[in-house]
ZADO-1210 file (C-alpha; in nm, 4 decimals, padded with zeros to 6 digits):
<atoms>
<atom x="-01.1966" y="02.4843" z="-01.8667" code="MET" pos="1"/>
<atom x="-01.2487" y="02.6471" z="-01.5324" code="ASP" pos="2"/>
<atom x="-00.9754" y="02.6528" z="-01.2643" code="PRO" pos="3"/>
<atom x="-01.1383" y="02.3613" z="-01.0819" code="GLY" pos="4"/>
<atom x="-01.1104" y="02.1346" z="-01.3862" code="GLU" pos="5"/>
<atom x="-00.7502" y="02.2407" z="-01.4434" code="ILE" pos="6"/>
<atom x="-00.6606" y="02.1769" z="-01.0782" code="PHE" pos="7"/>
<atom x="-00.8331" y="01.8395" z="-01.0854" code="GLY" pos="8"/>
<atom x="-00.6485" y="01.7413" z="-01.4013" code="ALA" pos="9"/>
<atom x="-00.3128" y="01.8434" z="-01.2544" code="ILE" pos="10"/>
<atom x="-00.3844" y="01.6630" z="-00.9268" code="ALA" pos="11"/>
<atom x="-00.4904" y="01.3458" z="-01.1086" code="THR" pos="12"/>
<atom x="-00.1832" y="01.3675" z="-01.3308" code="PHE" pos="13"/>
<atom x="00.0577" y="01.4147" z="-01.0394" code="VAL" pos="14"/>
<atom x="-00.0946" y="01.1402" z="-00.8245" code="VAL" pos="15"/>
<atom x="-00.1079" y="00.8971" z="-01.1156" code="GLY" pos="16"/>
<atom x="00.2501" y="00.9722" z="-01.2126" code="ALA" pos="17"/>
<atom x="00.3777" y="00.9216" z="-00.8576" code="ILE" pos="18"/>
<atom x="00.1860" y="00.5949" z="-00.8169" code="VAL" pos="19"/>
<atom x="00.3002" y="00.4532" z="-01.1515" code="ILE" pos="20"/>
<atom x="00.6642" y="00.5542" z="-01.1084" code="LEU" pos="21"/>
<atom x="00.6751" y="00.4260" z="-00.7500" code="SER" pos="22"/>
<atom x="00.5194" y="00.0931" z="-00.8537" code="LEU" pos="23"/>
<atom x="00.7744" y="00.0619" z="-01.1335" code="LEU" pos="24"/>
<atom x="01.0533" y="00.1498" z="-00.8935" code="GLY" pos="25"/>
<atom x="00.9445" y="-00.1153" z="-00.6449" code="VAL" pos="26"/>
<atom x="00.8888" y="-00.3919" z="-00.8988" code="SER" pos="27"/>
<atom x="01.1738" y="-00.3295" z="-01.1424" code="ILE" pos="28"/>
<atom x="01.4516" y="-00.1574" z="-00.9511" code="GLY" pos="29"/>
<atom x="01.6956" y="00.0977" z="-01.0879" code="SER" pos="30"/>
<atom x="01.8797" y="00.1159" z="-01.4171" code="GLY" pos="31"/>
<atom x="01.8946" y="00.3137" z="-01.7389" code="ILE" pos="32"/>
<atom x="01.6492" y="00.0885" z="-01.9248" code="MET" pos="33"/>
<atom x="01.4069" y="00.0969" z="-01.6332" code="ASP" pos="34"/>
<atom x="01.4191" y="00.4771" z="-01.6307" code="ILE" pos="35"/>
<atom x="01.3518" y="00.4823" z="-02.0057" code="ALA" pos="36"/>
<atom x="01.0586" y="00.2442" z="-01.9588" code="THR" pos="37"/>
<atom x="00.9211" y="00.4612" z="-01.6794" code="SER" pos="38"/>
<atom x="00.9442" y="00.7693" z="-01.9016" code="ILE" pos="39"/>
<atom x="00.7653" y="00.5907" z="-02.1870" code="LEU" pos="40"/>
<atom x="00.4816" y="00.4733" z="-01.9617" code="ILE" pos="41"/>
<atom x="00.4658" y="00.8199" z="-01.8035" code="PHE" pos="42"/>
<atom x="00.4361" y="00.9767" z="-02.1509" code="ALA" pos="43"/>
<atom x="00.1631" y="00.7267" z="-02.2414" code="PHE" pos="44"/>
<atom x="-00.0347" y="00.8159" z="-01.9290" code="VAL" pos="45"/>
<atom x="00.0035" y="01.1863" z="-02.0103" code="VAL" pos="46"/>
<atom x="-00.1281" y="01.1226" z="-02.3618" code="ALA" pos="47"/>
<atom x="-00.4280" y="00.9317" z="-02.2247" code="VAL" pos="48"/>
<atom x="-00.5102" y="01.2089" z="-01.9753" code="ILE" pos="49"/>
<atom x="-00.4795" y="01.4775" z="-02.2423" code="VAL" pos="50"/>
<atom x="-00.6995" y="01.2720" z="-02.4720" code="GLY" pos="51"/>
<atom x="-00.9668" y="01.2331" z="-02.2048" code="LEU" pos="52"/>
<atom x="-00.9596" y="01.6047" z="-02.1270" code="LEU" pos="53"/>
<atom x="-00.9836" y="01.7001" z="-02.4945" code="SER" pos="54"/>
<atom x="-01.2851" y="01.4694" z="-02.5300" code="GLU" pos="55"/>
<atom x="-01.4563" y="01.6567" z="-02.2469" code="GLY" pos="56"/>
<atom x="-01.4069" y="01.3820" z="-01.9906" code="PHE" pos="57"/>
</atoms>
């Protein structure tokens, strides 16, 4: 991977994470279970992104 691909992956990851967590925050509110749910979804998104990158996406 060249630096451009790495930067693009990081940027996509950060933007996606912020959007997902902010949407969860707006729709669900605060609380321990909500935080745990956010972390699980965040981890799932990370896994998907890593999978796409490893496939040569």
